[in-house]
N, C-alpha and C positions, 0 to 999 in steps of 0.2 A: 609416486602416488601423491595426490593432493593431501595435504596434512598440515596441521599447525606446527608440528615439530620440524625444525630445520637444523641442519648441521653446519650452518653457515658460520658458526663461531670459529671454525678451523679454516675459513676461506682466507685468501690473500687480501692484504689491505686494499680497500677500494680506491680507485682513482678519484682525483678531484672532480673530473668531469662526471663520473658516476654519481658522486654525492650531490652535485648541483642538478643533475638530471632527476634525482629523487626530490630534492627540496623545492625547486621552482614550480613544477606542475602540481605537486602536492599542496603547496601553499595556495596556489590559485584555486585548486579544488576545495580546500578548506574554506577559503573566502566565499566561494560561490554557493556551496552546499551546506555549510555548517556555521556560518558567522551570523548571529542575530543582528539585524539592523532595523531601525524604526522606519515604518512606511505606512502612509495613509492612516495614521492614528493608531497603528498597532505595531507588532514586531513580527518580522518574517526573515527570510534568507534571500540573498541577491538573486538566486536562480528563480525564485518565485516572483520577484520584482520584474525580472526580464520577461517572464511569462505573462504577468499582468499587463505590462506595457505593450507587449505584442498583441494581447487580446484587445487592449484599448485601440490599437492601430487598426485592427480588423473592424472594430465597431459593429455596426448593424449588418455588415456583410459576413460576419463570422458564421452564422448558421448556414448560409449559402455555400461558403468555402468548405465547411465540414460535410455538408450533404454531398457536394461534388466529390470529395475525397472518398467518402464511404461508398458512393455509387461506383466510382472508378475501381475501388478495391473489390467490390462484389462482381462487377463485370469481368475484370481480369481474372478473378478467381474461377468464375464459371468457364471462361475460355481456356485457362491453363489446366484446370482439372479435367475437362472433358476432351479437349482437342490436343493438349500437351505440346504446344509449339515452343515452350520455353523451358522444357525439362533439362536441356543441356546447359542452361545458364543458371548456376547455383543461386545467385542473388534473387532472381525472379521466381525461381522454383521455391525458395524459402518463403517468399512473401505470399505467393498466390496459389501454390499447389497445396491443397488441404483435403481433409476427409469430408465425407458427405454431411455429417452433423454440423461441422463448423462452416461448411459452405452454405447450408441452410440458414444458419445464424447470420452470416454476412449478407445474404440476400434479404432476409427479414429486416436487418438493420438498415439497409438501403431503402427498402419499401417504407419503413417507419419514418425515416428521415424525410423522404419526399412528402409523405402525408403531413408531418408536423410542419415542414417548411411552408407548405401551401395551404394548411388548414383544410385539408380535403380528405375524403375517404371515410374511414370508420372513426366516429367521434371520440370514442374512448381511447383510441390510439393517439390521436393528435392533440387531445385536450391539453390545456395549459398546465395541468397538474400531472400529466403522464408523459407522452412523447414530447409535447411542447416544452416541458420542464427539462427533460434530458437534453434535447437538441439546443435550446436557447440558453440554458444556464450551465449545464455540466459539460457538454461537448466542447465549446470554445475554450474553456479552462483546461480540459484534458489535452486538446490539440496543442495549446501553447506550452504546457508543461512537458509534453512528450517531445516536442521539437527541441527545446533548450536542454532539458535533462538528458535526453538521448544523445544529443551532440556532445555534451560536456561530461557525461559520466566517466569516460575513459580517464579523465584527470584524477578521479578517485580510485579507479580500478587498476590502472596500468602502470603506476609509477611508485608503488611501494607504500603508500599511506596506510592501506589496510593491513599490510604485513607488520608495520611498526606498531600501530594501535592495537592490532590483534594480539601481539605478544604481551603487552601490558594488561589489557582487559581480560585476558584469559584467567587472571587471578580472581576476577569477579564473575565472569560469565560462565566459566566451567563449573565451579562449585555450586553456584546458585541455580543455573538454568541448563547446565550441560550443553552449552553452545560455544562456538569459537569466539574469541575475543573480538574478532573483526565484525561480528554481528552488532556490536554496540554502535558502529557507524550507521547502520540501517535505522536503528531506533532514534538516534539523535537527529538524523536527516529528516525523518518523518515528523518528529516532535517539533522541530524548528520550522520545517517547511511544509511538507504535504505527504500524507500517507501513500499517495500514488507514486511519489519518487522513491519511497522506501520499498514498495513492491517491485518497481523497475530495478532497483539496485540488487534486491534479493534474487530476482529472476536471472539477472545477468551473471551473478556469482554462481548460481546453481548451474547455469548452462556452461560455465567455465570450470565446473567440478571443484569449486571452492567450498560448497556446502553439500552435505549428504541430503537424501530425501527427507529424513526426519528433521534435520536442522533447517532446511529451506521451508518446510511446512510449518514448523514452530515459529520461525522468525516472521513469516508472512502473516500468520494469524494471531500473533502475540505482540510483536514489536513494531508493526507498522502503525504507530500511534497517530492519533489525530493531532493536527497542528494546534498550537496555542491560538492562532488566529481563528480557526474554526470553533474552538471552544468558546471564544469571546462572542462569536455570532450566535451560538446556541444559548448561552446564558442571557444574551440580550433578548432573544426571542421569548424567553419565559420571564422576562422583566426582573431579573435578579442580578443585574450588573454590580450592585453594591456588595454582593457576596462572592465576587469572582475568586478571591484568594482562598477562602475555605472550600469553594466549589472545586477549584482545580486541585487543591490538596486531596479532596475526596476522590477525584478522578485518578490522581497519581497513586494514592494508596491502594485503591481497588485494583488498578491495573497491575501494580506490583504483586499483589496477592494472587491475582489470576495468572500472572506469568510464572509464579512459583508452582502453582497447582496443576493447571491445565495441560502443560506438556507431559505430565506424569500420568495422564489419564488417556484412555482411548478416545478418539482415533489417533491422536498424535503419538502416543507412546508405542503404537504398533507399526509406525512407519520404519522402513528398513534403514539401517545405518550404512547405506552404500551410496556412491556418487552416481550421477547420471550416466556415466560411462560404464557402470557395473562394478567398479572397484569398491572393495570394502574399506571403510575408514580404519585407520590405525589408532591405537590408544594415544591420547594426548598426554604429554609429559610436561608441558609448559607450566601448568598451574602449580607444580611443585618446585619450580626453580626460583632462585632469588631474583630481586629486581635488577641487580647488576648483570646477571646472566641474561635476563629478558631484554635488557637494553642492548647488549651486544648482539644477541640473536635477532632482535627486531630491526636494528639498524642495518646489519649485514643482509638480512632477507629483503629489506626494503630497497637497498641499493642494487642487489642482484635483480630484483624485479624491474627496477627502472632501467638498468642496463640491458635487460632483455626486451624492452619495448622496441618497436620497429620504426620509430621516427614519427615526425609530425604528420606526414601524409597518411601513414597507416592509422594514426589516431583519429584523424578527420574522417577517414573512410569507415572506421569502426563506429564512430559516433553517428555518421550519416546512416549506416546500416541499422544501428539501434533505433534511431528516430523513425526510420521508414517502417521497421517491423512494428513499432508501437502504433503508428498512425494507421497503417493499412491492415494490420492483423487484429489489433485490439479495439480501435474505435468502432468498427461495425458491430463487434460482439457486445460492447458496452451499450451501444444504442439499442440493440435487440433485447438483451437481458434486462437492462435498466427499465425500458419501456414496459415490458411484460410484467416485471415485478410491481411497478407502480399501477398498472392496470388492475392487477389482482388486489392490491392494497386499496385502491379507490372504489372498485366496483363490486367487491365481494366482502363477505364477513369472515373470511378464512382466518385472518390475523386476530380478529376479535375472539373467535372461537378458540384459537390456539392460546390466547392470552388468559382464558378463564381459569385454567389450573393455577395461575399465579395469584388469584384472589385470596385463597387461604394463607399463602405465604405473606402477602402484603398486609393482611389483617393481623397475622402473627407478629409482624414487625411494627405494628401500630402506625401504618401509613394511612392518612385520611383519604377518603374517596377512592377506596381500593379497587372498586369495579372499573371506574373511569381510568385509573392508572394501569390496570391489567391490560386494557385494550392497546396501550402504547408500547408495551414491552416487547411484543413479537413483531410488530409492524416495522420496527427498526431494521429488520432483516431485508426489507425492500429498499429503504432509504433512511440514512441516519438522521435526516432533518425532520422527517414526518412526526416522530414522537414529540419533538419540541413544538411543532405547529399544533398538534392535538392538545398538548399540555397547556398551551397559552390560555385556554378557556377554563382551566381548573382553578378553583378559588384558593385552595391551600398552597401556601408558599412552600411548605415542606414537601408536598407531593410534587410540585413543579421542579423543585431542587433535585429530588430523587430521580424523576423521569429524565431530566436533562443530563444528569451525571451518568446514569446507566446507559443512555443512548450513546454516549461517547466511549464508554469502556467496552461496549459490545463489539466495536471495531469493524465487524464484517457486515457489509450491506451490499446488496446486489446491484444497486444503481451505479456503483463505482468500484470499490475495492474488490467485492466479490466477482464482478464481471472481469476485472483485470486479472484476478487469479485464474479464473476459468479460461481466459484467453491466452494465458501464458503457459509455460511448460511446468509450472510448479505442481507438485504431485498431490493435489487436493481436489476432490470432486464436490459436487453440489450438496449431496447428503452429508458429507463430512463437515462442510462449512456450516450447515444448519445445526448439526450436533454441537460443534464448537461454539456457535453463537448462543445456543441454549445454555451450555455449560458456563460461558462467560457471564450470562445473565444471572444464573443461579448463584455464582460465586461472588460477583461484584455487588449484587443487590443488598445483601446483609451488611457489607462493609460500608456502602454509601448510606444506608439507612441509619447505621450507628453514628456516623458523622453528622447526619441530618438531625438526629435527636440531641446531639451536643449543641447544635446551633439554634434550633427552634424550641 
């Protein structure tokens, strides 16, 4: 049964080959996914640099490439779902055989991409702030990240790194968050690189029965943190670059408080503690062990995992399958849901109306321009960057500070992370995501407001 507890302490001594099989791929994985390096005036991780350079190579052809891939996914999905010529081929069946609702989303994603690429059809669909924004700005980045992260994720997953780190971090993650220690890798990868990579990592481990339904749901909605690089973009948009250190302190403190509270509330607290294969999770005993015991258990578990890997060819095949699933299964869904969310945000007053109940809370917290601020709080569910765009016209620096920080701590937004979650096998639906989004807003807003009052 998948479990943090292992009895590898009684295993026979590992061979030198097994030790190196653990060390070398794991070090490469650490370098690619978790090592902060300077790049383009900021700090990021090598995997994000590879993705950025690939996106640069695509240049102006990137939207055309993305549209072609989305249309290919939609066409093959229609053919496979209705005529079933590829049912006996597991790889193609996994990619293109889908249910009717997901098929509709893939077809919609293809239609929206064609409209946005050619600036034709329904204006509100292809406009530069709706479908045009998703296709030209978001999709090339996701394509690049999916390709490299998908191909190279096995270096983190298959050679024992998570087993070793998970043993030690269980001392922190279990008592505080009731999560496996290995989940700390997801958080750090998101924080240094990109939240989408964290979602991919979480989904892969959930599909491998390493996380229960509750654990996967909590990690995806709580620990897929926004990267430092994106935080810099947001703070620049609201013209508060000189306050980045206190700004990021407020974001980190509020995120920590939310991580302590929200998993203990519905809907996350009601998620079952069973794995995807239906097995129940066993109680975790690692958090009570000494560091010496954890080291022995972690090292032996890591080496056993590395020795169980199926070789370089299998790793490449698994990586290619990961990348293909993300490109063909998730990109069309992100295009469809992201565009629809932005259409609603740009052309209706729904988010403004939903934001009105926050006015009394903002006034209670003594946030200036409370009505204008309230309109930005819920619109972040459509896209994380929209609140900062709207906040740029607000005069009060304190209000801009609060809006920008809250938009980052909300984490869940449909134009990217939310669509990725919906397109994956993670056990979270749209209503649950919105409830979690509101809870995160209610919990992080007072924390950020308190920090803001100390600064301004």
